[in-house]
N, C-alpha and C positions, 0 to 999 in steps of 0.2 A: 117526849116528842109527840106522843099521842094526844096530849092535852092541847098542844100548840096547833096540831092539825085540826082538831075538833073546833078550836076557836076560829081557825081560818074558814072552815066550812060554815060555821054559824054567821060569820061576817061576810059571806059571799065572795071571798077572795078567789076561790076556784072558778066561779062564774066569770070573773074578770080575766082570769088566765085563759079561759077557753077562747076568748076573742083574739088572743095573741098567736103568732105562728110558732108555737113551741110544742114539743111532745107532751102527752098527758102525764108522763112520769117525771118530767123536769122539775116541777115544784116539790114533789116528794123526795127526789134525789137531792135537790138543793137543801131542803130542810134537814135531811140526814147528814149531809156534809157540814152544814153549819153546826149541828149538834156535836159532831165529831171534833170539829175545830174548837168549839167551846170547851169540851172535855179535855182536849190536849192542853189548852191554855190554863185551865184550872189545875191540871196535874203539874204543869211546869211551875206555876205560882206556889203551889203547896210544897213542891220540892225546894224551891228557893227559900221559902219561909222557914222550912225545917232546917236548912243549912245555916240560915242566919241565927237560929237559936241553938245550934250545936249538933244537929243530927249529921251523921256521916255514913256513907255507904261502906259496907265491908265486903264488897264484891265488885265485879266489873259493871260497866255501863249496860252490857248485854243482860246481865242478871237483873238489873233494875228494870229494864224494858220488859223482860219476861215476867217479872213480878207484877208490873202494871197490867200487862195483857191477861194475866191469870186472874187478877182482881176483877 
């Protein structure tokens, strides 16, 4: 996420955002939410791929979610 924000600063994206009627934290929060969504999609695709090749969970769904949060 830091590299993406650095690229935005170098490309003057934040200067353009200052002309809009949004809060100063909105672009940073949006970037964080997009990164979180991207990570969730990647975790889901990895889980589906694993199940297609034979991986199975030996616990509950809550155990799997806790394992992902711990990672």
